[in-house]
VEXMAR-947217 format. One record per atom (N, C-alpha, C): residue number from 1; residue in one letter; atom name; x, y, z. Coordinates in Angstrom, 3 decimals, always signed. Layout:
N
   nr  rest  atom        xx        yy        zz
  NUM     A    CA         X         Y         Z
...
***
This chain:
179
   nr  rest  atom        xx        yy        zz
    1     M     N   +56.851  +148.220  +144.401
    1     M    CA   +56.562  +147.255  +143.351
    1     M     C   +56.373  +147.953  +142.051
    2     P     N   +57.227  +147.643  +141.173
    2     P    CA   +57.033  +148.360  +139.827
    2     P     C   +55.812  +147.900  +139.241
    3     K     N   +55.065  +148.842  +138.468
    3     K    CA   +53.697  +148.689  +137.830
    3     K     C   +53.943  +148.734  +136.272
    4     I     N   +53.513  +147.784  +135.640
    4     I    CA   +53.783  +147.623  +134.136
    4     I     C   +52.378  +147.549  +133.578
    5     L     N   +52.174  +148.337  +132.432
    5     L    CA   +50.950  +148.246  +131.573
    5     L     C   +51.378  +147.412  +130.320
    6     L     N   +50.801  +146.325  +130.186
    6     L    CA   +50.929  +145.376  +128.974
    6     L     C   +49.703  +145.565  +128.097
    7     A     N   +50.032  +146.153  +126.957
    7     A    CA   +48.899  +146.403  +125.980
    7     A     C   +49.170  +145.504  +124.733
    8     D     N   +48.341  +144.429  +124.659
    8     D    CA   +48.504  +143.526  +123.569
    8     D     C   +47.198  +142.734  +123.253
    9     D     N   +46.745  +142.696  +122.087
    9     D    CA   +45.570  +141.995  +121.701
    9     D     C   +45.636  +140.552  +121.788
   10     S     N   +46.695  +139.988  +121.968
   10     S    CA   +46.961  +138.439  +122.153
   10     S     C   +46.806  +138.169  +123.679
   11     T     N   +45.718  +137.482  +123.925
   11     T    CA   +45.625  +136.949  +125.340
   11     T     C   +46.677  +135.950  +125.757
   12     H     N   +47.344  +135.309  +124.804
   12     H    CA   +48.504  +134.482  +125.142
   12     H     C   +49.610  +135.405  +125.651
   13     A     N   +49.889  +136.467  +124.830
   13     A    CA   +51.040  +137.321  +125.168
   13     A     C   +50.751  +137.981  +126.514
   14     Q     N   +49.451  +138.401  +126.772
   14     Q    CA   +49.136  +138.951  +128.065
   14     Q     C   +49.358  +137.967  +129.185
   15     R     N   +49.109  +136.727  +129.117
   15     R    CA   +49.224  +135.669  +130.108
   15     R     C   +50.729  +135.474  +130.334
   16     M     N   +51.396  +135.350  +129.229
   16     M    CA   +52.943  +135.146  +129.365
   16     M     C   +53.607  +136.253  +129.955
   17     G     N   +53.284  +137.507  +129.571
   17     G    CA   +53.828  +138.512  +130.178
   17     G     C   +53.656  +138.849  +131.529
   18     T     N   +52.280  +138.530  +131.921
   18     T    CA   +51.959  +138.624  +133.360
   18     T     C   +52.601  +137.688  +134.089
   19     K     N   +52.721  +136.398  +133.681
   19     K    CA   +53.292  +135.310  +134.408
   19     K     C   +54.864  +135.619  +134.698
   20     I     N   +55.557  +135.998  +133.652
   20     I    CA   +56.947  +136.348  +133.757
   20     I     C   +57.322  +137.499  +134.702
   21     L     N   +56.562  +138.646  +134.410
   21     L    CA   +56.771  +139.708  +135.229
   21     L     C   +56.265  +139.771  +136.616
   22     S     N   +55.126  +139.003  +136.938
   22     S    CA   +54.707  +138.748  +138.272
   22     S     C   +55.652  +138.037  +139.228
   23     A     N   +56.331  +136.979  +138.356
   23     A    CA   +57.286  +136.115  +139.045
   23     A     C   +58.579  +137.022  +139.510
   24     E     N   +58.774  +137.989  +138.951
   24     E    CA   +59.888  +139.008  +139.348
   24     E     C   +59.444  +140.164  +140.304
   25     G     N   +58.091  +139.992  +140.802
   25     G    CA   +57.752  +140.933  +141.820
   25     G     C   +57.133  +142.208  +141.272
   26     M     N   +56.649  +142.169  +140.057
   26     M    CA   +56.017  +143.403  +139.434
   26     M     C   +54.616  +143.237  +139.249
   27     E     N   +53.834  +144.247  +139.310
   27     E    CA   +52.490  +144.336  +139.186
   27     E     C   +52.148  +144.581  +137.707
   28     V     N   +51.284  +143.707  +137.103
   28     V    CA   +50.955  +143.951  +135.635
   28     V     C   +49.516  +144.152  +135.398
   29     V     N   +49.364  +145.214  +134.769
   29     V    CA   +47.890  +145.586  +134.215
   29     V     C   +47.868  +145.190  +132.683
   30     T     N   +46.927  +144.487  +132.181
   30     T    CA   +46.735  +144.129  +130.827
   30     T     C   +45.584  +144.766  +130.278
   31     V     N   +45.568  +145.232  +128.878
   31     V    CA   +44.553  +145.670  +128.145
   31     V     C   +44.668  +145.079  +126.747
   32     S     N   +43.654  +145.074  +125.932
   32     S    CA   +43.821  +144.360  +124.708
   32     S     C   +43.856  +145.266  +123.422
   33     N     N   +43.783  +146.678  +123.824
   33     N    CA   +43.962  +147.612  +122.622
   33     N     C   +44.631  +148.889  +123.096
   34     G     N   +44.885  +149.710  +122.184
   34     G    CA   +45.644  +150.970  +122.259
   34     G     C   +44.672  +151.933  +122.982
   35     E     N   +43.426  +151.959  +122.649
   35     E    CA   +42.550  +152.937  +123.276
   35     E     C   +42.366  +152.617  +124.802
   36     A     N   +42.230  +151.385  +125.187
   36     A    CA   +42.088  +150.970  +126.595
   36     A     C   +43.370  +151.331  +127.248
   37     A     N   +44.525  +151.187  +126.772
   37     A    CA   +45.813  +151.439  +127.317
   37     A     C   +45.878  +153.058  +127.610
   38     A     N   +45.352  +153.835  +126.691
   38     A    CA   +45.458  +155.305  +126.735
   38     A     C   +44.535  +155.695  +128.003
   39     K     N   +43.517  +155.028  +128.021
   39     K    CA   +42.489  +155.278  +129.222
   39     K     C   +42.931  +154.944  +130.472
   40     K     N   +43.790  +153.757  +130.555
   40     K    CA   +44.299  +153.398  +131.823
   40     K     C   +45.385  +154.297  +132.262
   41     L     N   +46.058  +154.933  +131.531
   41     L    CA   +47.244  +155.760  +131.936
   41     L     C   +47.026  +156.721  +132.996
   42     P     N   +46.077  +157.615  +132.976
   42     P    CA   +45.825  +158.658  +133.999
   42     P     C   +45.638  +158.091  +135.456
   43     D     N   +45.200  +156.773  +135.580
   43     D    CA   +44.952  +156.366  +136.821
   43     D     C   +46.001  +155.234  +137.407
   44     G     N   +46.786  +154.980  +136.586
   44     G    CA   +47.744  +153.782  +136.662
   44     G     C   +49.179  +154.019  +137.455
   45     N     N   +49.728  +155.241  +137.282
   45     N    CA   +50.983  +155.469  +137.775
   45     N     C   +51.920  +154.268  +137.320
   46     F     N   +51.953  +154.142  +136.004
   46     F    CA   +52.837  +153.002  +135.530
   46     F     C   +54.316  +153.452  +135.373
   47     D     N   +55.210  +152.400  +135.691
   47     D    CA   +56.586  +152.658  +135.482
   47     D     C   +57.171  +152.267  +134.185
   48     V     N   +56.452  +151.370  +133.510
   48     V    CA   +56.827  +150.920  +131.975
   48     V     C   +55.568  +150.593  +131.286
   49     V     N   +55.518  +150.861  +129.928
   49     V    CA   +54.504  +150.310  +129.131
   49     V     C   +55.076  +149.489  +128.172
   50     L     N   +54.485  +148.305  +127.963
   50     L    CA   +54.752  +147.456  +126.719
   50     L     C   +53.641  +147.532  +125.839
   51     A     N   +53.947  +147.872  +124.638
   51     A    CA   +52.745  +148.080  +123.560
   51     A     C   +52.997  +147.279  +122.432
   52     D     N   +52.007  +146.485  +122.021
   52     D    CA   +52.148  +145.700  +120.821
   52     D     C   +51.985  +146.597  +119.553
   53     V     N   +52.905  +146.377  +118.605
   53     V    CA   +52.884  +147.341  +117.398
   53     V     C   +51.494  +147.217  +116.756
   54     F     N   +51.018  +145.927  +116.599
   54     F    CA   +49.840  +145.776  +115.722
   54     F     C   +48.590  +145.403  +116.577
   55     M     N   +47.945  +146.311  +117.226
   55     M    CA   +46.796  +146.080  +118.050
   55     M     C   +45.616  +146.950  +117.631
   56     P     N   +44.450  +146.614  +117.911
   56     P    CA   +43.272  +147.605  +117.372
   56     P     C   +43.256  +148.872  +118.304
   57     G     N   +42.503  +149.777  +117.814
   57     G    CA   +42.266  +150.947  +118.556
   57     G     C   +43.511  +152.000  +118.166
   58     R     N   +44.503  +151.850  +118.867
   58     R    CA   +45.744  +152.569  +118.544
   58     R     C   +46.903  +151.663  +118.419
   59     S     N   +47.635  +151.730  +117.459
   59     S    CA   +48.612  +150.790  +117.320
   59     S     C   +49.748  +151.141  +118.402
   60     G     N   +50.740  +150.235  +118.516
   60     G    CA   +51.764  +150.527  +119.571
   60     G     C   +52.562  +151.742  +119.223
   61     Y     N   +52.780  +152.171  +117.927
   61     Y    CA   +53.485  +153.243  +117.439
   61     Y     C   +52.554  +154.500  +117.919
   62     E     N   +51.351  +154.425  +117.693
   62     E    CA   +50.387  +155.603  +118.082
   62     E     C   +50.412  +155.793  +119.507
   63     L     N   +50.283  +154.648  +120.323
   63     L    CA   +50.241  +154.780  +121.831
   63     L     C   +51.444  +155.450  +122.233
   64     C     N   +52.661  +154.902  +121.694
   64     C    CA   +53.972  +155.294  +122.038
   64     C     C   +53.961  +156.959  +121.897
   65     T     N   +53.684  +157.421  +120.674
   65     T    CA   +53.656  +158.678  +120.419
   65     T     C   +52.730  +159.597  +121.218
   66     Y     N   +51.497  +159.075  +121.563
   66     Y    CA   +50.684  +159.686  +122.589
   66     Y     C   +51.335  +159.799  +123.978
   67     I     N   +51.928  +158.802  +124.395
   67     I    CA   +52.592  +158.833  +125.783
   67     I     C   +53.791  +159.903  +125.722
   68     K     N   +54.691  +159.844  +124.698
   68     K    CA   +55.776  +160.834  +124.628
   68     K     C   +55.361  +162.243  +124.430
   69     N     N   +54.290  +162.460  +123.811
   69     N    CA   +53.833  +163.876  +123.504
   69     N     C   +52.812  +164.371  +124.630
   70     T     N   +52.515  +163.531  +125.671
   70     T    CA   +51.768  +164.000  +126.826
   70     T     C   +52.604  +164.304  +128.036
   71     A     N   +52.788  +165.502  +128.419
   71     A    CA   +53.819  +165.871  +129.471
   71     A     C   +53.651  +164.999  +130.761
   72     K     N   +52.477  +164.592  +131.153
   72     K    CA   +52.193  +163.844  +132.263
   72     K     C   +52.832  +162.538  +132.216
   73     F     N   +52.827  +161.902  +131.042
   73     F    CA   +53.296  +160.532  +130.842
   73     F     C   +54.629  +160.432  +130.089
   74     A     N   +55.200  +161.535  +129.597
   74     A    CA   +56.291  +161.441  +128.723
   74     A     C   +57.665  +160.722  +129.409
   75     H     N   +57.675  +160.806  +130.692
   75     H    CA   +58.783  +160.168  +131.326
   75     H     C   +58.710  +158.535  +131.400
   76     I     N   +57.619  +157.970  +131.038
   76     I    CA   +57.241  +156.627  +131.183
   76     I     C   +58.015  +155.811  +129.945
   77     P     N   +58.973  +154.998  +130.192
   77     P    CA   +59.598  +154.235  +129.187
   77     P     C   +58.567  +153.406  +128.369
   78     V     N   +58.648  +153.279  +127.105
   78     V    CA   +57.741  +152.503  +126.232
   78     V     C   +58.563  +151.517  +125.408
   79     V     N   +58.133  +150.249  +125.578
   79     V    CA   +58.781  +149.178  +124.828
   79     V     C   +57.757  +148.716  +123.761
   80     L     N   +58.212  +148.746  +122.592
   80     L    CA   +57.277  +148.218  +121.534
   80     L     C   +57.446  +146.768  +121.373
   81     V     N   +56.345  +145.944  +121.301
   81     V    CA   +56.298  +144.553  +121.129
   81     V     C   +55.796  +144.236  +119.825
   82     V     N   +56.601  +143.086  +119.136
   82     V    CA   +56.245  +142.780  +117.811
   82     V     C   +56.514  +141.224  +117.672
   83     G     N   +55.554  +140.516  +116.954
   83     G    CA   +55.788  +139.148  +116.693
   83     G     C   +57.017  +138.827  +115.831
   84     Q     N   +57.655  +137.745  +115.919
   84     Q    CA   +58.804  +137.252  +115.119
   84     Q     C   +58.504  +137.531  +113.589
   85     L     N   +57.337  +137.191  +113.100
   85     L    CA   +57.158  +137.217  +111.744
   85     L     C   +56.328  +138.542  +111.431
   86     E     N   +56.192  +139.449  +112.273
   86     E    CA   +55.431  +140.680  +111.851
   86     E     C   +56.575  +141.686  +111.409
   87     P     N   +56.136  +142.606  +110.475
   87     P    CA   +56.889  +143.564  +110.063
   87     P     C   +57.257  +144.613  +111.134
   88     F     N   +58.404  +145.111  +111.463
   88     F    CA   +58.726  +146.149  +112.279
   88     F     C   +59.383  +147.274  +111.563
   89     D     N   +58.947  +148.536  +111.630
   89     D    CA   +59.531  +149.726  +110.973
   89     D     C   +60.448  +150.461  +111.965
   90     P     N   +61.744  +150.371  +111.901
   90     P    CA   +62.586  +150.923  +112.972
   90     P     C   +62.541  +152.468  +112.911
   91     D     N   +62.199  +153.022  +111.704
   91     D    CA   +62.026  +154.383  +111.486
   91     D     C   +60.892  +154.962  +112.225
   92     Q     N   +59.729  +154.185  +112.135
   92     Q    CA   +58.551  +154.428  +112.759
   92     Q     C   +58.587  +154.366  +114.276
   93     G     N   +59.359  +153.379  +114.776
   93     G    CA   +59.614  +153.277  +116.157
   93     G     C   +60.461  +154.371  +116.821
   94     K     N   +61.450  +154.778  +115.987
   94     K    CA   +62.240  +156.029  +116.308
   94     K     C   +61.350  +157.248  +116.314
   95     K     N   +60.644  +157.348  +115.362
   95     K    CA   +59.744  +158.568  +115.334
   95     K     C   +58.748  +158.773  +116.521
   96     A     N   +58.297  +157.501  +116.881
   96     A    CA   +57.396  +157.401  +118.088
   96     A     C   +58.245  +157.636  +119.275
   97     R     N   +59.434  +157.583  +119.296
   97     R    CA   +60.441  +157.753  +120.443
   97     R     C   +60.268  +156.572  +121.405
   98     A     N   +60.194  +155.333  +120.748
   98     A    CA   +60.224  +154.159  +121.653
   98     A     C   +61.585  +154.033  +122.282
   99     D     N   +61.369  +153.410  +123.578
   99     D    CA   +62.711  +153.282  +124.280
   99     D     C   +63.302  +151.853  +124.278
  100     G     N   +62.462  +150.926  +123.532
  100     G    CA   +63.060  +149.581  +123.418
  100     G     C   +62.073  +148.753  +122.576
  101     L     N   +62.489  +147.492  +122.250
  101     L    CA   +61.608  +146.572  +121.476
  101     L     C   +61.959  +145.204  +121.977
  102     L     N   +60.709  +144.444  +122.008
  102     L    CA   +60.712  +143.129  +122.494
  102     L     C   +60.042  +142.204  +121.362
  103     K     N   +60.624  +141.015  +121.208
  103     K    CA   +59.925  +140.226  +120.197
  103     K     C   +59.240  +139.176  +120.696
  104     K     N   +57.989  +138.739  +120.101
  104     K    CA   +57.159  +137.659  +120.605
  104     K     C   +57.561  +136.456  +119.804
  105     P     N   +57.513  +135.240  +120.375
  105     P    CA   +56.992  +134.889  +121.738
  105     P     C   +58.013  +135.344  +122.687
  106     F     N   +57.492  +135.728  +123.841
  106     F    CA   +58.356  +136.251  +124.973
  106     F     C   +59.181  +135.044  +125.637
  107     T     N   +60.440  +135.446  +125.797
  107     T    CA   +61.371  +134.533  +126.654
  107     T     C   +61.442  +135.224  +128.023
  108     P     N   +61.415  +134.587  +129.200
  108     P    CA   +61.538  +135.039  +130.444
  108     P     C   +62.800  +136.010  +130.486
  109     T     N   +63.991  +135.539  +130.001
  109     T    CA   +65.172  +136.259  +130.131
  109     T     C   +65.090  +137.628  +129.502
  110     E     N   +64.497  +137.633  +128.296
  110     E    CA   +64.490  +138.999  +127.368
  110     E     C   +63.473  +139.767  +128.048
  111     V     N   +62.335  +139.377  +128.413
  111     V    CA   +61.349  +140.230  +129.012
  111     V     C   +61.858  +140.854  +130.369
  112     V     N   +62.452  +140.107  +131.219
  112     V    CA   +62.957  +140.670  +132.456
  112     V     C   +64.072  +141.547  +132.219
  113     K     N   +65.016  +141.319  +131.347
  113     K    CA   +66.329  +142.056  +130.996
  113     K     C   +65.663  +143.496  +130.419
  114     T     N   +64.740  +143.459  +129.485
  114     T    CA   +64.243  +144.562  +128.942
  114     T     C   +63.453  +145.500  +129.899
  115     V     N   +62.523  +144.981  +130.684
  115     V    CA   +61.838  +145.702  +131.605
  115     V     C   +62.673  +146.152  +132.713
  116     R     N   +63.692  +145.486  +133.225
  116     R    CA   +64.578  +146.139  +134.244
  116     R     C   +65.306  +147.190  +133.662
  117     A     N   +65.839  +147.146  +132.484
  117     A    CA   +66.523  +148.270  +131.966
  117     A     C   +65.623  +149.472  +131.881
  118     M     N   +64.300  +149.273  +131.359
  118     M    CA   +63.442  +150.392  +131.291
  118     M     C   +63.098  +150.958  +132.724
  119     L     N   +63.035  +150.069  +133.742
  119     L    CA   +62.801  +150.594  +135.141
  119     L     C   +63.977  +151.497  +135.501
  120     Q     N   +65.214  +151.108  +135.148
  120     Q    CA   +66.319  +151.865  +135.452
  120     Q     C   +66.275  +153.335  +134.802
  121     L     N   +65.770  +153.255  +133.526
  121     L    CA   +65.563  +154.587  +132.819
  121     L     C   +64.466  +155.366  +133.650
  122     A     N   +63.431  +154.724  +134.039
  122     A    CA   +62.292  +155.504  +134.556
  122     A     C   +62.951  +156.185  +135.898
  123     E     N   +63.613  +155.349  +136.694
  123     E    CA   +64.264  +156.021  +137.831
  123     E     C   +65.152  +157.176  +137.563
  124     Q     N   +66.074  +157.023  +136.672
  124     Q    CA   +67.079  +158.065  +136.232
  124     Q     C   +66.172  +159.310  +135.615
  125     W     N   +65.199  +159.131  +134.906
  125     W    CA   +64.477  +160.232  +134.259
  125     W     C   +63.674  +161.131  +135.247
  126     R     N   +63.224  +160.492  +136.374
  126     R    CA   +62.553  +161.285  +137.384
  126     R     C   +63.393  +162.076  +138.148
  127     L     N   +64.593  +162.053  +138.199
  127     L    CA   +65.439  +162.824  +138.938
  127     L     C   +65.817  +164.113  +138.224
  128     P     N   +65.836  +165.239  +138.970
  128     P    CA   +66.136  +166.577  +138.441
  128     P     C   +67.633  +166.494  +138.155
  129     L     N   +68.006  +167.319  +136.998
  129     L    CA   +69.435  +167.467  +136.700
  129     L     C   +69.979  +168.821  +137.255
  130     V     N   +71.141  +168.650  +137.973
  130     V    CA   +71.621  +169.870  +138.612
  130     V     C   +72.870  +169.978  +137.950
  131     L     N   +73.269  +171.270  +137.446
  131     L    CA   +74.563  +171.618  +136.833
  131     L     C   +75.172  +172.587  +137.585
  132     F     N   +76.430  +172.330  +138.145
  132     F    CA   +77.186  +173.284  +138.857
  132     F     C   +78.254  +173.714  +137.870
  133     A     N   +78.319  +175.085  +137.764
  133     A    CA   +79.265  +175.779  +136.954
  133     A     C   +80.118  +176.946  +137.583
  134     E     N   +81.111  +177.190  +137.014
  134     E    CA   +81.845  +178.336  +137.556
  134     E     C   +81.360  +179.592  +136.882
  135     G     N   +81.364  +180.704  +137.606
  135     G    CA   +80.888  +181.947  +137.122
  135     G     C   +82.129  +182.431  +136.148
  136     G     N   +81.704  +183.371  +135.167
  136     G    CA   +82.804  +183.752  +134.478
  136     G     C   +82.278  +184.600  +133.333
  137     G     N   +82.892  +185.138  +132.439
  137     G    CA   +82.510  +186.002  +131.477
  137     G     C   +82.903  +187.376  +131.665
  138     G     N   +83.466  +188.038  +130.772
  138     G    CA   +83.791  +189.564  +130.876
  138     G     C   +85.345  +189.633  +131.199
  139     R     N   +86.064  +188.457  +131.400
  139     R    CA   +87.442  +188.521  +131.756
  139     R     C   +88.066  +188.561  +130.312
  140     P     N   +89.321  +189.029  +130.461
  140     P    CA   +90.169  +189.174  +129.113
  140     P     C   +90.399  +187.906  +128.620
  141     G     N   +90.044  +187.714  +127.298
  141     G    CA   +90.107  +186.465  +126.529
  141     G     C   +89.039  +185.756  +126.525
  142     D     N   +87.941  +186.018  +127.368
  142     D    CA   +86.649  +185.192  +127.338
  142     D     C   +85.820  +185.425  +126.012
  143     T     N   +86.121  +186.504  +125.322
  143     T    CA   +85.310  +186.705  +124.072
  143     T     C   +86.185  +186.586  +122.880
  144     D     N   +87.456  +186.147  +122.941
  144     D    CA   +88.327  +185.984  +121.898
  144     D     C   +88.267  +184.714  +121.246
  145     F     N   +87.074  +184.253  +120.890
  145     F    CA   +86.951  +183.167  +120.098
  145     F     C   +85.702  +183.147  +119.233
  146     V     N   +85.602  +182.150  +118.307
  146     V    CA   +84.378  +182.130  +117.399
  146     V     C   +83.482  +181.141  +118.153
  147     G     N   +82.196  +181.649  +118.204
  147     G    CA   +81.322  +180.650  +118.794
  147     G     C   +80.092  +181.631  +119.394
  148     V     N   +79.149  +180.956  +119.992
  148     V    CA   +78.027  +181.750  +120.577
  148     V     C   +78.181  +181.936  +122.000
  149     A     N   +78.884  +182.904  +122.470
  149     A    CA   +79.065  +183.061  +123.934
  149     A     C   +79.460  +181.989  +124.688
  150     G     N   +80.241  +180.961  +124.107
  150     G    CA   +80.637  +179.812  +124.871
  150     G     C   +79.611  +178.837  +125.258
  151     L     N   +78.344  +179.012  +124.505
  151     L    CA   +77.132  +178.083  +124.893
  151     L     C   +77.176  +176.954  +124.003
  152     D     N   +78.055  +176.939  +122.977
  152     D    CA   +78.076  +175.898  +121.920
  152     D     C   +78.933  +174.710  +122.339
  153     C     N   +78.761  +174.299  +123.619
  153     C    CA   +79.603  +173.233  +124.001
  153     C     C   +78.589  +171.906  +124.320
  154     H     N   +79.172  +170.826  +124.591
  154     H    CA   +78.212  +169.609  +124.814
  154     H     C   +77.331  +169.710  +126.071
  155     T     N   +77.756  +170.471  +127.115
  155     T    CA   +77.075  +170.518  +128.283
  155     T     C   +75.769  +171.430  +128.031
  156     F     N   +75.863  +172.460  +127.469
  156     F    CA   +74.780  +173.359  +127.097
  156     F     C   +73.719  +172.756  +126.003
  157     V     N   +74.331  +171.960  +125.100
  157     V    CA   +73.544  +171.088  +124.105
  157     V     C   +72.824  +170.199  +124.733
  158     G     N   +73.339  +169.383  +125.734
  158     G    CA   +72.671  +168.390  +126.561
  158     G     C   +71.588  +168.923  +127.323
  159     M     N   +71.813  +170.064  +128.020
  159     M    CA   +70.912  +170.637  +128.929
  159     M     C   +69.648  +171.194  +127.998
  160     A     N   +69.910  +171.714  +126.794
  160     A    CA   +68.898  +172.166  +125.982
  160     A     C   +67.975  +170.928  +125.459
  161     K     N   +68.584  +169.730  +125.299
  161     K    CA   +67.780  +168.560  +124.912
  161     K     C   +66.886  +168.104  +126.104
  162     L     N   +67.304  +168.454  +127.257
  162     L    CA   +66.536  +168.063  +128.353
  162     L     C   +65.468  +168.938  +128.899
  163     S     N   +65.560  +170.095  +128.387
  163     S    CA   +64.647  +171.167  +128.684
  163     S     C   +63.203  +170.826  +128.413
  164     G     N   +62.307  +170.787  +129.458
  164     G    CA   +60.968  +170.483  +129.338
  164     G     C   +60.768  +169.031  +129.680
  165     L     N   +61.834  +168.240  +129.675
  165     L    CA   +61.624  +166.750  +129.894
  165     L     C   +61.851  +166.370  +131.351
  166     V     N   +62.861  +166.966  +132.107
  166     V    CA   +63.074  +166.840  +133.438
  166     V     C   +63.349  +168.163  +134.035
  167     P     N   +63.215  +168.218  +135.465
  167     P    CA   +63.526  +169.484  +136.120
  167     P     C   +64.971  +169.792  +136.002
  168     L     N   +65.334  +171.057  +135.530
  168     L    CA   +66.729  +171.567  +135.433
  168     L     C   +66.997  +172.558  +136.429
  169     V     N   +68.157  +172.491  +137.127
  169     V    CA   +68.639  +173.457  +138.071
  169     V     C   +70.146  +173.857  +137.742
  170     G     N   +70.504  +175.167  +137.606
  170     G    CA   +71.758  +175.538  +137.291
  170     G     C   +72.235  +176.381  +138.522
  171     V     N   +73.439  +175.994  +138.996
  171     V    CA   +74.014  +176.682  +140.118
  171     V     C   +75.416  +177.278  +139.626
  172     V     N   +75.471  +178.418  +139.742
  172     V    CA   +76.843  +179.190  +139.321
  172     V     C   +77.385  +179.649  +140.468
  173     S     N   +78.706  +179.591  +140.811
  173     S    CA   +79.385  +180.023  +141.887
  173     S     C   +80.502  +181.138  +141.143
  174     G     N   +80.636  +182.268  +141.872
  174     G    CA   +81.573  +183.276  +141.426
  174     G     C   +80.705  +184.232  +140.501
  175     R     N   +81.443  +185.099  +140.078
  175     R    CA   +80.761  +186.190  +139.406
  175     R     C   +80.395  +185.807  +137.929
  176     C     N   +79.300  +186.297  +137.525
  176     C    CA   +78.773  +185.973  +136.175
  176     C     C   +78.396  +187.357  +135.587
  177     F     N   +79.045  +187.755  +134.491
  177     F    CA   +78.747  +189.070  +133.920
  177     F     C   +77.760  +188.826  +132.651
  178     A     N   +76.943  +187.695  +132.696
  178     A    CA   +76.023  +187.715  +131.523
  178     A     C   +74.984  +188.752  +131.720
  179     G     N   +74.429  +189.322  +130.642
  179     G    CA   +73.315  +190.223  +130.631
  179     G     C   +73.886  +191.373  +130.266
***
C-alpha cells in the first residue's frame, strides 16, 4: 500500500486529500506544518510527499528543498500544493526541485492522477541504472575526432546527471584500453 505524507495547514485539505487517496487504497499521514513533516520523514517510509506551499514552520518550497538535499529522502517525489488564488512561483518550485504541482481545492481526478504519476516515478527512481557498453578505445580512428575521449555524448551526460541519485553499474564487454 503506497504511503503518502500530506503536509497542509488546512484541515479541510487534509480531510479531502485523505478521503480521496484512502479511497484509492493509499495510506495517508497528515501534518499541519513543514516542521512536523520534516520530523515525520525518518519514521515514515513515504512514497510521495504533498506539501502546501504556504504553511507555517517550513514552507512547501523549503520542505521540498530539504527532502531533495537529504540523501535518505531525495528519491521521494514531492508535489507542491497551492490554492487557486494563492501566488505560485514556478522558478522557486523549480529551484526546490519539485516533481509536480496540485491546485486546491482538490478534485479527485487530479489528485489521483498526480499521485499515481509520482508513485510511478518513485518506483522508477529506486531501481539501479545498468549501462552495457562495448569495449573499445585505442583502435585506429578512435582518437581522430574533436571531443573529450568520446565521453561527450548523451549517454555519458545522462549517467553523470544520475550520479549520486541512483545506483549506477557499468558493464563493458570486450577490450577497453582506457587508462
